[in-house]
Backbone bond lengths (Angstrom), bond angles and torsions (degrees), N, CA, C in turn:
res aa  C-N    CA-C-N  psi(-1)  N-CA   C-N-CA  omega(-1)  CA-C   N-CA-C  phi
1 M - - - 1.477 - - 1.516 108.62 -
2 S 1.319 118.02 137.18 1.449 126.12 175.03 1.568 108.29 -105.05
3 T 1.263 117.18 -177.00 1.456 122.93 -170.77 1.519 112.08 -125.22
4 R 1.317 120.84 5.36 1.467 122.47 -173.07 1.489 110.44 -60.51
5 L 1.356 115.40 -32.23 1.484 117.66 -178.29 1.554 110.18 -113.44
6 D 1.300 115.38 24.29 1.447 120.09 -177.50 1.520 109.90 -60.56
7 G 1.356 116.77 131.60 1.428 123.14 -176.93 1.524 118.62 85.76
8 K 1.326 114.43 -9.10 1.425 121.62 178.72 1.555 110.54 -86.11
9 V 1.292 117.86 148.33 1.425 127.30 -178.49 1.501 110.93 -115.83
10 A 1.315 120.03 125.87 1.435 122.80 -173.67 1.557 107.98 -120.92
11 V 1.372 115.03 137.60 1.454 120.15 168.04 1.548 106.61 -111.00
12 V 1.323 116.62 128.00 1.451 121.23 -170.46 1.524 106.97 -129.68
13 T 1.346 116.49 103.11 1.444 120.32 -178.97 1.509 110.74 -81.21
14 G 1.310 116.33 149.31 1.492 120.48 179.71 1.500 113.44 68.77
15 S 1.346 119.66 28.43 1.416 121.48 -174.07 1.503 116.62 -99.38
16 G 1.317 112.83 17.50 1.497 114.72 178.35 1.469 115.10 -74.13
17 M 1.334 118.83 -21.41 1.434 120.46 -176.19 1.542 107.62 -162.33
18 G 1.295 114.05 165.71 1.480 121.58 170.05 1.552 113.42 74.57
19 A 1.309 115.74 -148.51 1.451 122.15 -172.08 1.584 109.79 -63.84
20 I 1.280 116.59 -40.51 1.504 119.24 -175.68 1.515 112.33 -71.78
21 K 1.362 115.44 -29.12 1.436 117.67 171.46 1.486 109.92 -60.07
22 G 1.377 118.26 -44.66 1.465 121.86 175.36 1.497 115.37 -55.53
23 V 1.420 116.33 -38.40 1.410 120.71 176.87 1.484 111.61 -65.94
24 A 1.316 117.65 -44.23 1.464 120.33 179.99 1.546 112.40 -60.57
25 V 1.354 115.98 -42.97 1.435 120.92 178.16 1.567 109.13 -65.60
26 G 1.292 117.47 -38.54 1.471 121.32 176.65 1.476 113.94 -61.52
27 L 1.297 119.93 -42.32 1.457 124.03 177.78 1.507 109.61 -64.03
28 A 1.316 116.46 -44.27 1.464 122.46 -178.22 1.562 108.92 -63.54
29 R 1.274 117.50 -39.44 1.490 121.15 179.24 1.512 113.21 -65.28
30 E 1.327 114.98 -16.88 1.507 117.22 174.30 1.519 110.80 -101.62
31 G 1.305 116.43 11.63 1.474 118.76 170.37 1.542 115.44 106.83
32 A 1.319 119.92 -4.26 1.455 123.46 -177.35 1.461 110.45 -73.60
33 K 1.323 119.44 142.72 1.505 126.91 167.56 1.498 105.88 -83.45
34 V 1.275 116.22 134.55 1.531 120.24 -167.35 1.534 108.35 -126.12
35 V 1.375 113.77 131.79 1.446 120.30 159.68 1.485 109.42 -95.53
36 T 1.312 116.55 113.39 1.463 121.00 178.80 1.519 108.96 -86.29
37 N 1.331 117.95 163.36 1.440 118.41 -173.16 1.558 111.39 -160.90
38 N 1.327 114.19 137.88 1.407 122.99 158.14 1.503 110.21 -154.49
39 R 1.333 118.04 179.21 1.453 120.21 -168.22 1.509 110.82 -62.72
40 K 1.302 119.58 -52.02 1.474 122.25 -171.73 1.502 111.41 -153.80
41 P 1.294 121.29 156.67 1.481 123.94 176.99 1.533 111.24 -52.18
42 G 1.339 115.53 137.26 1.423 119.78 174.66 1.572 115.01 74.40
43 S 1.305 116.07 9.72 1.487 118.51 -177.50 1.512 111.03 -61.97
44 V 1.318 116.63 146.97 1.472 121.98 177.16 1.489 110.03 -109.17
45 G 1.317 119.92 10.57 1.457 121.51 178.82 1.531 109.85 95.27
46 L 1.383 113.05 164.37 1.494 117.20 176.00 1.534 107.96 -109.39
47 T 1.333 111.82 130.41 1.522 113.45 179.82 1.507 105.63 -153.54
48 A 1.338 113.49 152.90 1.506 124.13 173.90 1.533 108.27 -131.72
49 W 1.324 109.62 77.25 1.487 118.08 -176.78 1.555 112.02 -88.35
50 S 1.285 115.09 120.38 1.479 118.14 -178.57 1.464 110.60 -62.12
51 D 1.342 118.23 137.94 1.435 125.55 -178.36 1.577 110.32 53.36
52 A 1.289 113.18 50.87 1.565 117.18 -175.01 1.499 109.27 -62.05
53 D 1.352 118.14 -40.62 1.392 119.61 -174.83 1.558 112.00 -61.54
54 A 1.269 114.21 -43.30 1.467 121.04 -179.78 1.563 110.53 -65.64
55 T 1.316 115.25 -38.97 1.459 120.42 175.52 1.524 111.73 -63.58
56 E 1.347 118.14 -41.17 1.444 121.54 178.52 1.460 112.38 -59.05
57 R 1.327 115.56 -37.30 1.509 117.03 179.65 1.571 113.90 -69.34
58 L 1.344 114.86 -16.40 1.459 117.46 177.93 1.528 116.01 -84.18
59 L 1.294 113.67 -11.19 1.501 120.97 -175.07 1.525 108.78 -71.08
60 T 1.362 115.44 134.57 1.448 120.75 173.78 1.502 111.95 -89.36
61 D 1.307 117.25 175.32 1.494 120.12 177.09 1.519 110.04 -64.41
62 E 1.359 117.61 -35.74 1.419 119.41 175.84 1.535 111.69 -66.46
63 D 1.301 116.76 -40.14 1.463 118.70 174.28 1.524 112.54 -54.85
64 R 1.320 114.88 -47.80 1.465 119.03 179.69 1.502 112.88 -65.33
65 R 1.314 117.15 -32.82 1.493 119.58 177.79 1.528 107.56 -65.02
66 L 1.352 116.05 -44.07 1.429 118.78 -177.35 1.552 109.82 -65.52
67 I 1.261 117.96 -39.77 1.491 121.85 178.57 1.505 109.54 -60.39
68 A 1.301 116.09 -45.02 1.497 118.93 176.09 1.459 113.37 -60.92
69 S 1.386 117.88 -36.78 1.476 121.80 -176.68 1.544 112.46 -68.71
70 I 1.377 115.45 -28.91 1.464 115.97 -177.78 1.539 112.92 -102.56
71 S 1.333 118.19 -0.81 1.445 123.14 179.52 1.544 110.56 -78.61
72 G 1.302 115.92 163.60 1.428 119.86 -180.00 1.495 111.50 156.01
73 D 1.339 119.78 -168.76 1.406 123.04 177.39 1.538 109.28 -146.37
74 A 1.279 117.46 -171.91 1.439 121.93 -178.92 1.546 116.06 -55.68
75 R 1.363 112.43 -36.87 1.439 119.34 179.09 1.529 110.43 -69.72
76 T 1.346 118.53 -46.39 1.461 116.91 -178.16 1.545 112.37 -69.00
77 T 1.327 119.09 -30.94 1.417 120.25 173.40 1.558 112.11 -65.05
78 A 1.327 113.50 -45.08 1.501 116.74 -178.91 1.536 107.95 -63.51
79 D 1.353 114.73 -39.72 1.529 115.33 -179.20 1.556 109.94 -64.52
80 A 1.328 115.46 -36.24 1.446 118.91 179.40 1.567 110.79 -62.19
81 I 1.321 116.03 -42.75 1.421 121.31 178.32 1.489 112.02 -63.34
82 I 1.379 116.29 -46.58 1.467 122.07 179.99 1.554 108.73 -61.61
83 A 1.290 117.57 -40.37 1.495 121.07 -176.43 1.572 108.72 -63.97
84 E 1.293 118.48 -27.09 1.459 124.02 175.51 1.518 112.66 -81.39
85 G 1.328 121.09 -6.08 1.417 124.35 -178.00 1.499 112.67 98.95
86 G 1.318 119.68 12.39 1.445 121.33 179.53 1.482 112.83 -96.35
87 E 1.370 117.70 -175.94 1.443 122.80 178.05 1.514 108.89 -121.05
88 A 1.403 115.06 132.85 1.473 118.22 -176.54 1.473 108.23 -159.40
89 I 1.336 115.33 149.08 1.478 117.79 171.29 1.536 104.83 -133.96
90 P 1.319 117.91 148.16 1.501 119.37 177.22 1.530 112.44 -92.42
91 F 1.297 114.85 150.60 1.428 121.11 174.82 1.521 109.22 -135.63
92 F 1.334 119.70 120.16 1.453 124.71 -178.49 1.508 110.70 -98.55
93 G 1.305 118.60 128.19 1.436 123.14 179.83 1.567 112.52 158.78
94 D 1.304 117.37 155.87 1.452 118.30 -176.58 1.510 108.80 -97.90
95 P 1.380 116.53 117.75 1.454 120.61 -178.88 1.537 111.98 -68.49
96 G 1.256 117.38 -5.29 1.509 120.84 170.95 1.532 108.60 -67.46
97 D 1.295 120.55 -20.82 1.488 122.22 173.64 1.539 108.15 -89.00
98 F 1.310 114.14 125.51 1.474 120.45 -173.17 1.512 111.37 -58.81
99 E 1.349 118.43 -42.93 1.424 120.51 -176.61 1.502 109.86 -72.12
100 V 1.305 117.17 -39.84 1.467 121.70 -178.49 1.566 108.39 -64.60
101 A 1.308 116.79 -34.82 1.511 118.41 179.08 1.512 108.76 -67.96
102 G 1.295 120.01 -36.62 1.433 123.26 174.51 1.552 111.53 -63.68
103 E 1.308 118.26 -41.72 1.422 121.62 177.03 1.570 112.88 -64.86
104 L 1.337 114.51 -33.74 1.471 119.03 178.24 1.554 109.62 -64.40
105 V 1.345 114.46 -49.19 1.521 118.20 177.34 1.532 110.02 -58.72
106 Q 1.344 115.93 -45.40 1.454 120.36 -176.32 1.543 109.56 -62.98
107 A 1.328 118.94 -31.59 1.479 119.83 176.65 1.479 112.63 -58.92
108 A 1.329 119.38 -39.48 1.461 124.18 176.73 1.531 106.62 -67.00
109 M 1.305 121.35 -43.70 1.445 124.12 -177.61 1.524 109.65 -63.44
110 D 1.318 116.69 -44.19 1.489 119.16 -177.39 1.487 109.64 -67.89
111 E 1.322 122.74 -33.09 1.408 125.04 -175.48 1.536 110.18 -82.27
112 W 1.346 118.18 -45.10 1.491 121.07 -168.54 1.538 113.36 -127.65
113 G 1.328 118.16 -7.66 1.428 121.85 174.64 1.453 119.33 77.57
114 R 1.314 118.68 12.06 1.450 123.35 177.03 1.569 110.11 -163.70
115 V 1.332 116.05 165.97 1.503 121.55 169.54 1.490 104.89 -138.67
116 D 1.318 115.68 119.50 1.461 121.63 179.80 1.472 113.76 -104.08
117 I 1.295 116.50 -29.14 1.486 122.28 -174.87 1.546 110.59 -135.06
118 V 1.272 114.21 134.58 1.465 121.07 172.89 1.511 108.37 -123.95
119 V 1.321 116.66 130.40 1.418 123.50 168.94 1.484 109.56 -115.22
120 N 1.326 117.40 110.48 1.455 121.51 178.20 1.533 109.84 -88.19
121 G 1.287 117.29 93.64 1.420 121.18 -174.83 1.586 114.80 -115.76
122 A 1.285 114.81 -7.95 1.524 118.21 -175.91 1.572 106.47 -66.77
123 A 1.345 111.09 138.81 1.455 115.72 -177.59 1.549 111.96 -167.74
124 G 1.278 117.11 155.20 1.416 122.39 167.30 1.473 109.02 -109.01
125 S 1.381 118.82 150.99 1.405 120.77 -173.43 1.498 110.29 -130.06
126 G 1.282 119.18 171.67 1.469 121.13 176.46 1.510 111.71 -170.70
127 F 1.285 117.17 174.81 1.459 120.84 -178.44 1.579 106.49 -158.32
128 G 1.289 114.83 125.15 1.513 119.13 175.68 1.513 111.10 160.21
129 P 1.269 116.86 171.38 1.528 123.59 -176.95 1.482 108.22 -68.06
130 F 1.325 117.49 150.55 1.481 122.24 -176.12 1.533 111.73 -63.30
131 H 1.333 116.33 -33.78 1.427 119.24 -176.02 1.512 113.24 -67.58
132 K 1.336 116.72 -13.59 1.509 120.13 177.16 1.510 109.78 -101.56
133 V 1.285 121.92 1.32 1.464 122.62 178.29 1.464 107.72 -75.35
134 T 1.389 114.43 123.33 1.440 123.85 177.08 1.571 108.29 -89.44
135 P 1.344 116.19 163.71 1.540 116.53 170.95 1.507 110.96 -54.63
136 D 1.329 118.67 -41.13 1.481 118.05 178.75 1.554 113.59 -63.20
137 D 1.357 114.60 -40.28 1.483 117.30 175.15 1.511 109.84 -59.79
138 W 1.343 117.75 -43.03 1.467 121.72 -177.74 1.540 107.95 -58.49
139 L 1.301 117.29 -52.74 1.441 121.06 -177.09 1.587 111.01 -62.96
140 L 1.316 115.50 -37.84 1.498 118.57 -176.00 1.545 107.25 -62.69
141 Q 1.360 117.06 -38.34 1.487 120.35 -172.39 1.532 112.31 -91.24
142 T 1.311 118.22 -11.40 1.479 120.27 -176.88 1.502 114.34 -114.43
143 H 1.326 118.73 -37.59 1.451 120.72 -167.13 1.504 112.19 -73.33
144 T 1.308 121.16 -54.31 1.447 119.71 -175.60 1.562 108.12 -65.83
145 K 1.322 117.84 -38.07 1.468 119.26 -177.61 1.523 112.03 -67.25
146 L 1.297 115.33 -54.00 1.454 118.30 -172.18 1.573 112.42 -83.50
147 T 1.347 114.01 -54.60 1.462 118.50 177.65 1.526 112.79 -65.65
148 G 1.351 117.51 -35.82 1.401 120.73 179.12 1.573 111.52 -65.11
149 T 1.322 115.49 -34.10 1.460 118.14 175.37 1.454 113.43 -67.77
150 Y 1.336 116.61 -43.29 1.436 121.17 172.98 1.538 111.88 -55.32
151 N 1.381 113.51 -48.14 1.475 116.48 -174.58 1.551 112.34 -60.29
152 V 1.335 115.37 -45.93 1.478 116.23 -178.47 1.471 110.77 -70.34
153 M 1.305 120.68 -39.29 1.459 119.49 175.87 1.501 113.70 -61.32
154 H 1.340 115.63 -39.83 1.447 118.08 178.37 1.533 113.30 -60.03
155 H 1.299 118.15 -36.36 1.457 123.57 -175.90 1.552 109.15 -80.95
156 V 1.353 117.28 -32.93 1.492 117.61 -170.77 1.528 112.33 -92.54
157 L 1.309 116.38 -24.29 1.510 114.66 -174.18 1.562 112.27 -64.47
158 P 1.338 123.13 -38.42 1.443 117.63 175.47 1.550 114.69 -58.32
159 I 1.334 115.51 -33.35 1.500 119.70 178.34 1.532 109.20 -70.25
160 M 1.329 115.95 -40.58 1.553 116.37 -177.83 1.493 107.38 -71.42
161 R 1.311 118.39 -34.56 1.518 116.22 179.48 1.451 111.21 -64.65
162 R 1.348 118.65 -39.65 1.470 119.55 178.61 1.527 111.00 -64.22
163 Q 1.361 115.33 -36.67 1.491 119.40 178.31 1.490 114.44 -71.67
164 G 1.373 115.54 -25.12 1.494 120.63 -173.33 1.511 111.64 73.89
165 F 1.313 116.02 17.01 1.507 121.10 -178.83 1.523 108.40 -152.97
166 G 1.347 115.60 141.30 1.431 121.83 172.51 1.483 111.02 -177.26
167 R 1.358 111.93 150.02 1.569 118.55 176.13 1.527 104.96 -131.60
168 I 1.286 114.24 118.32 1.479 119.39 176.45 1.565 106.07 -108.99
169 L 1.328 115.10 125.16 1.464 117.44 178.88 1.546 107.06 -126.58
170 N 1.361 114.51 111.92 1.439 122.94 -173.95 1.527 111.41 -100.00
171 A 1.342 117.30 125.15 1.480 120.55 -178.88 1.517 108.67 -78.49
172 S 1.246 116.46 120.90 1.542 123.72 170.17 1.525 103.47 -109.89
173 S 1.348 114.44 -145.94 1.485 119.42 -178.10 1.500 107.22 -164.15
174 D 1.337 115.23 155.91 1.454 119.49 173.37 1.595 112.49 -67.15
175 A 1.332 114.63 2.20 1.462 117.48 173.95 1.573 109.42 -84.10
176 L 1.311 119.64 -3.48 1.436 122.97 -172.20 1.581 114.68 -59.14
177 P 1.367 118.39 -27.62 1.472 114.77 176.06 1.494 111.98 -71.55
178 G 1.410 119.06 -19.89 1.390 123.53 -178.86 1.546 112.09 113.65
179 K 1.332 115.14 97.65 1.416 122.35 -171.71 1.569 109.40 -107.14
180 P 1.379 117.91 125.59 1.489 117.86 174.14 1.512 111.09 -54.09
181 M 1.325 117.29 145.36 1.451 124.79 -177.22 1.515 113.84 76.10
182 L 1.324 118.67 -3.57 1.423 124.67 178.22 1.516 113.24 -131.15
183 A 1.283 118.90 41.83 1.468 126.75 -169.32 1.539 109.83 -61.95
184 P 1.365 121.36 -55.43 1.431 119.09 -175.78 1.568 110.70 -65.48
185 Y 1.339 113.66 -43.05 1.470 118.39 -177.69 1.583 110.44 -62.65
186 S 1.339 114.09 -41.84 1.489 118.49 177.70 1.506 110.65 -59.77
187 A 1.353 115.89 -41.63 1.495 118.89 179.24 1.509 110.24 -59.26
188 A 1.344 116.61 -49.40 1.445 120.01 -177.37 1.541 110.73 -62.73
189 C 1.323 117.14 -40.83 1.490 120.15 -178.35 1.561 113.37 -68.54
190 A 1.326 113.62 -36.06 1.481 117.91 172.84 1.517 110.50 -63.97
191 G 1.282 115.71 -39.57 1.477 120.18 174.48 1.457 115.52 -59.78
192 I 1.338 115.42 -41.70 1.472 121.60 179.01 1.519 109.39 -62.56
193 A 1.358 118.22 -41.74 1.431 121.18 -177.35 1.575 109.93 -67.07
194 A 1.298 116.04 -43.30 1.500 120.03 177.66 1.474 111.54 -67.00
195 L 1.349 121.48 -41.68 1.402 123.77 177.46 1.546 111.76 -61.45
196 T 1.293 115.48 -41.37 1.480 121.58 -178.23 1.550 108.31 -62.81
197 R 1.274 116.93 -45.43 1.454 121.83 -176.18 1.547 111.36 -65.66
198 A 1.326 112.45 -43.89 1.440 119.85 179.52 1.502 111.45 -61.33
199 V 1.310 118.20 -49.87 1.463 122.99 -178.38 1.543 111.24 -66.80
200 A 1.337 116.14 -36.12 1.439 120.76 179.96 1.547 110.86 -60.61
201 G 1.311 116.07 -37.36 1.435 122.37 -179.94 1.532 108.96 -65.55
202 E 1.303 118.35 -39.47 1.459 122.15 179.33 1.518 111.55 -70.13
203 L 1.300 115.72 -29.15 1.581 120.70 -175.77 1.467 111.99 -87.21
204 D 1.321 121.03 -6.56 1.479 123.34 -171.27 1.543 107.46 -54.50
205 G 1.268 115.82 128.92 1.464 123.10 177.30 1.501 119.35 80.86
206 S 1.379 110.87 7.87 1.500 117.39 -177.50 1.489 114.65 -94.73
207 G 1.345 116.45 -7.82 1.503 122.32 -172.65 1.514 111.34 88.63
208 I 1.325 116.09 -1.05 1.471 119.75 -179.60 1.549 106.99 -114.25
209 T 1.339 116.87 134.81 1.441 120.75 176.86 1.602 109.32 -117.73
210 C 1.259 113.43 154.98 1.463 119.93 179.96 1.554 108.84 -137.11
211 N 1.323 113.65 114.23 1.436 118.74 -177.41 1.574 110.08 -128.29
212 A 1.256 120.75 164.87 1.457 126.48 177.33 1.543 110.88 -121.73
213 F 1.287 114.35 150.07 1.480 116.31 178.42 1.522 108.95 -139.33
214 C 1.269 117.44 147.34 1.471 124.52 -179.85 1.477 106.66 -111.94
215 P 1.341 121.68 96.64 1.474 123.26 -173.15 1.525 112.14 -82.52
216 R 1.322 114.39 145.09 1.476 120.16 174.63 1.485 108.36 -136.58
217 S 1.362 115.41 109.35 1.490 119.54 178.93 1.540 107.19 -151.83
218 L 1.292 115.01 179.73 1.445 119.27 177.48 1.551 111.49 -58.19
219 S 1.311 118.06 131.90 1.440 120.92 -179.60 1.524 108.09 -153.72
220 R 1.277 113.69 168.88 1.535 119.48 178.04 1.508 108.70 -62.20
221 N 1.350 118.79 -42.50 1.438 119.44 -177.45 1.558 111.30 -65.60
222 H 1.352 113.63 -35.42 1.478 114.52 -178.62 1.565 109.47 -69.78
223 I 1.314 114.12 -39.62 1.534 116.94 177.53 1.476 108.99 -61.30
224 N 1.317 120.77 -41.18 1.448 122.46 177.96 1.514 111.82 -60.89
225 W 1.388 115.39 -45.46 1.428 120.74 -179.84 1.554 111.27 -63.55
226 R 1.313 114.67 -40.35 1.474 118.56 -178.50 1.563 109.28 -64.21
227 A 1.368 114.80 -39.83 1.474 116.91 177.01 1.527 113.18 -60.57
228 S 1.322 116.40 -42.29 1.414 123.22 177.14 1.588 111.37 -60.19
229 M 1.314 111.79 -42.95 1.522 119.76 179.10 1.503 109.50 -61.18
230 R 1.323 119.01 -41.00 1.493 120.64 178.84 1.444 109.71 -59.16
231 K 1.389 120.92 -42.77 1.389 123.34 177.01 1.478 112.63 -59.41
232 R 1.359 116.68 -44.76 1.472 121.46 178.70 1.519 110.50 -60.96
233 L 1.265 117.98 -44.66 1.466 123.60 178.33 1.533 114.10 -59.12
234 A 1.302 113.24 -40.68 1.506 120.39 -178.07 1.534 107.72 -66.80
235 G 1.330 119.22 -27.95 1.412 118.87 -179.96 1.516 116.44 -81.19
236 G 1.331 115.95 -7.11 1.505 120.01 179.05 1.514 112.33 69.01
237 G 1.339 116.56 -156.37 1.444 121.08 -179.52 1.518 114.11 110.25
238 P 1.336 113.45 170.41 1.519 115.72 -177.75 1.518 115.22 -65.47
239 E 1.271 118.76 -20.69 1.467 120.35 -177.18 1.557 114.66 -87.90
240 I 1.327 114.85 4.54 1.437 117.43 -169.86 1.499 115.84 -61.81
241 D 1.305 121.13 -36.17 1.459 125.33 -179.34 1.524 107.58 -68.87
242 A 1.362 118.60 -43.07 1.477 121.79 176.18 1.486 111.79 -64.06
243 L 1.317 117.99 -38.55 1.464 121.53 177.30 1.494 111.27 -62.10
244 K 1.346 118.41 -45.68 1.416 124.10 -176.86 1.545 108.24 -60.87
245 K 1.314 113.70 -46.44 1.502 119.17 -177.33 1.542 111.10 -62.44
246 R 1.378 113.77 -42.13 1.453 115.81 178.61 1.551 111.46 -64.87
247 L 1.324 115.68 -41.56 1.440 119.41 179.65 1.546 113.11 -60.15
248 D 1.346 112.88 -43.60 1.511 119.62 179.51 1.580 108.59 -63.13
249 D 1.358 118.26 -42.66 1.425 121.24 -176.40 1.557 108.30 -67.45
250 E 1.315 118.56 -41.75 1.427 122.62 -177.40 1.533 108.54 -68.02
251 E 1.273 119.44 -38.64 1.474 121.38 178.66 1.508 111.60 -62.90
252 K 1.269 118.47 -33.58 1.497 122.14 176.97 1.562 111.41 -64.85
253 D 1.294 113.82 -38.51 1.475 117.82 -179.88 1.493 113.45 -78.31
254 H 1.340 118.38 -32.68 1.485 120.94 -170.65 1.515 111.47 -97.78
255 Q 1.311 117.45 68.83 1.442 124.49 175.58 1.547 109.21 -100.14
256 A 1.317 116.59 -165.53 1.440 123.28 -173.30 1.568 110.67 -56.90
257 P 1.376 115.99 134.07 1.512 117.25 -174.39 1.525 114.23 -62.51
258 E 1.359 116.89 -24.49 1.440 118.76 -176.62 1.530 112.63 -69.18
259 K 1.339 114.91 -12.81 1.483 118.76 175.04 1.519 114.54 -73.84
260 L 1.304 113.87 -14.76 1.489 117.12 174.05 1.477 113.77 -75.51
261 G 1.356 119.35 -18.21 1.427 124.12 -168.87 1.541 113.88 -61.04
262 P 1.320 122.21 -47.82 1.500 118.89 -174.07 1.514 115.71 -56.48
263 F 1.314 119.42 -41.66 1.486 119.14 -179.42 1.506 112.10 -66.96
264 L 1.368 115.63 -42.97 1.466 114.63 178.86 1.543 111.42 -67.87
265 A 1.341 117.38 -33.79 1.463 119.95 177.07 1.558 109.63 -63.30
266 Y 1.340 115.77 -39.13 1.424 120.16 177.25 1.546 113.32 -58.58
267 L 1.370 113.90 -46.63 1.495 119.74 178.90 1.486 110.24 -61.81
268 A 1.357 118.98 -20.19 1.448 120.14 -176.90 1.533 111.90 -93.02
269 T 1.326 117.69 -1.63 1.445 121.51 -175.66 1.535 111.82 -81.65
270 E 1.340 114.90 163.93 1.479 119.49 173.82 1.533 109.03 -60.56
271 E 1.316 118.37 -37.28 1.493 123.36 -172.87 1.509 110.46 -64.00
272 A 1.387 117.95 -24.70 1.410 122.54 -178.21 1.544 116.14 -86.25
273 A 1.274 115.31 16.47 1.482 120.40 -174.89 1.517 111.48 -60.98
274 Y 1.321 116.85 -24.00 1.511 120.75 -179.11 1.531 115.18 -78.46
275 I 1.379 114.38 -6.12 1.468 118.35 -177.87 1.541 108.18 -102.67
276 N 1.347 116.54 112.64 1.444 122.52 -176.58 1.507 109.21 -146.32
277 G 1.321 113.99 130.73 1.462 119.38 176.65 1.496 114.38 78.50
278 A 1.303 118.73 14.65 1.471 124.68 176.46 1.480 113.83 -84.01
279 V 1.303 119.07 152.43 1.459 125.56 168.92 1.482 109.75 -120.68
280 F 1.296 117.86 123.29 1.474 121.18 -178.51 1.525 112.05 -120.64
281 T 1.320 116.44 154.53 1.393 122.63 164.64 1.565 104.78 -101.03
282 V 1.315 117.91 129.82 1.423 120.88 174.50 1.517 110.76 -130.87
283 T 1.293 117.11 124.43 1.464 122.95 -175.95 1.524 113.83 -110.93
284 A 1.315 117.18 151.73 1.386 121.38 175.90 1.479 113.43 -65.96
285 G 1.305 115.81 -16.87 1.463 123.12 178.09 1.545 117.24 -83.21
286 G 1.378 111.87 3.35 1.483 118.93 176.65 1.523 113.83 89.98
287 R 1.304 120.25 11.90 1.443 123.51 175.93 1.546 110.25 -93.60
288 I 1.268 120.54 128.65 1.423 126.90 176.05 1.540 110.23 -124.56
289 A 1.264 118.54 129.09 1.505 120.75 -176.46 1.519 108.85 -135.02
290 L 1.312 116.94 148.70 1.424 125.28 178.92 1.553 110.53 -107.50
291 Y 1.319 114.77 125.34 1.496 120.16 176.97 1.551 106.94 -75.22
292 S 1.365 114.86 145.63 1.459 120.64 170.46 1.478 109.46 -75.62
293 E 1.345 115.03 165.62 1.479 120.50 171.33 1.557 106.25 -74.29
294 I 1.339 113.42 147.70 1.484 117.22 175.07 1.490 108.68 -71.00
295 S 1.302 120.16 125.38 1.478 123.81 179.09 1.519 109.48 -150.04
296 T 1.306 113.65 159.92 1.450 116.72 179.23 1.524 108.02 -73.90
297 V 1.392 114.88 150.04 1.479 118.80 -175.74 1.563 107.99 -118.83
298 A 1.288 118.81 -12.21 1.449 117.40 177.02 1.550 107.25 -159.78
299 E 1.335 117.45 158.73 1.444 119.23 176.10 1.543 107.03 -160.25
300 V 1.308 110.54 157.55 1.491 121.19 173.33 1.494 108.30 -126.98
301 T 1.302 116.64 147.96 1.451 119.28 179.32 1.534 110.41 -134.35
302 K 1.310 113.29 152.14 1.519 118.23 174.70 1.539 106.05 -146.07
303 E 1.269 117.91 124.05 1.486 124.67 178.36 1.533 109.57 -90.24
304 G 1.297 112.61 152.06 1.441 117.52 176.81 1.528 113.00 87.85
305 A 1.293 117.56 -119.66 1.502 124.57 -175.69 1.582 107.19 -66.13
306 P 1.296 116.27 151.38 1.464 121.59 173.99 1.563 110.80 -63.70
307 W 1.337 113.28 157.86 1.461 117.92 175.42 1.558 109.57 -61.47
308 T 1.309 114.57 146.83 1.425 120.01 171.81 1.504 107.64 -102.72
309 L 1.364 115.22 157.32 1.446 119.26 178.81 1.501 112.96 -61.76
310 D 1.323 115.96 -37.31 1.468 119.29 176.64 1.518 111.63 -59.34
311 E 1.356 116.26 -41.44 1.428 118.31 178.61 1.498 111.85 -68.15
312 L 1.298 117.46 -41.42 1.484 122.02 -175.96 1.571 111.78 -67.00
313 R 1.352 116.33 -34.18 1.455 117.16 179.22 1.543 113.54 -63.25
314 T 1.305 113.85 -17.55 1.522 117.19 170.67 1.419 116.71 -102.97
315 V 1.303 117.52 -38.54 1.495 123.76 -179.00 1.540 112.92 -64.54
316 V 1.348 115.11 -44.77 1.457 120.40 -174.54 1.500 110.19 -61.08
317 P 1.345 119.83 -58.58 1.492 119.23 -177.13 1.515 113.71 -68.69
318 E 1.354 116.05 -37.52 1.476 117.76 -172.19 1.499 113.04 -84.89
319 Q 1.324 119.60 -25.48 1.411 120.87 -177.22 1.596 114.22 -120.77
320 L 1.311 118.26 -54.84 1.429 121.04 -177.75 1.526 112.98 -63.41
321 L 1.273 115.20 -46.34 1.503 121.68 -173.23 1.521 112.13 -101.64
322 A 1.287 119.58 2.23 1.431 120.79 -177.36 1.562 109.13 -60.06
323 G 1.357 112.68 121.75 1.480 117.03 178.20 1.543 114.32 84.19
324 H 1.305 119.25 1.83 1.450 123.87 -175.97 1.529 111.12 -122.69
325 A 1.286 117.19 145.63 1.440 124.37 175.40 1.556 109.01 -110.46
326 P 1.284 120.04 96.68 1.483 121.03 -172.92 1.507 115.23 -71.64
327 V 1.346 117.32 -14.85 1.467 120.96 -177.58 1.455 108.31 -115.41
328 P 1.372 117.43 131.21 1.468 122.01 179.80 1.501 108.09 -63.83
329 T 1.361 115.34 140.30 1.448 120.67 177.50 1.497 108.56 -100.00
330 R 1.351 116.02 158.27 1.451 120.23 -178.38 1.493 108.87 -86.94
331 E 1.341 115.89 129.08 1.453 121.47 -179.42 1.494 113.18 -78.36
332 P 1.346 119.51 151.53 1.474 119.45 176.85 1.517 110.02 -53.05
333 G 1.341 112.34 130.85 1.423 118.75 178.42 1.517 117.14 90.89
334 A 1.323 114.64 -7.50 1.476 118.38 178.17 1.552 111.64 -73.84
């Protein structure tokens, strides 16, 4: 255990398993007291994976062992922190419920009298074509992630303002630009990035920072995807070299979730007060990247009369979109 976050109290939603469990453990290793959280005891996470039964049949014994090793709930994460000499309490409940989110924050106040750090990591995930997305799938992948983040921030910001200190870390995803087969999740993640930047601007100079991170580590969804990729590779075809390279690159990023901890712990320190409104990718393989601000990259103008369609059929491809791909393309293996 270190002491960089000694005396700080963290609330970490969605920390029963996967990447956010690694973040909770990382904060505790730097001295933070942690309220761990997931929906209910023994939960295996929320997911809407297309053709789930077929994917399940592709899993090997090693895949299932890995899934078991990263599974858990708020209690098992708290127990892991305590076993390393840290302090933690579990809280079960869905932060997508406004009242429950308030109770989660209050649990930290009741136990330790303050909340210094919030990690909004609770989410539902999924994979599949948009035409198969049901209303329930949409809510699963957007509500807890986006509305849950709002709920927790709403309850915790008055506390942080009274303290004159706070660190809000919102989990987004590298799907935020819009990834085929991940439409609802992409929408929620883009919303997280925009919400983070908007709130960060309002908090400037308050002693509170608000940043977003896109975590990449070993997870159930990654293991599912890897199993599907093995099937694709076994089938051969012209894309096989690109598939192999993508699989190798993804494996480097998707290592043990605990390896995410140090960077998130750094963002929670006093020294990181200058970082506000940023969106990072952070991988368990040691890669950290900074997203640019969303801005226009090209424009065309015409004064006086409106554009005509005859003009636009030339101007749009030759000037406005020259050198740009406005529609996301599907990566090998997606």
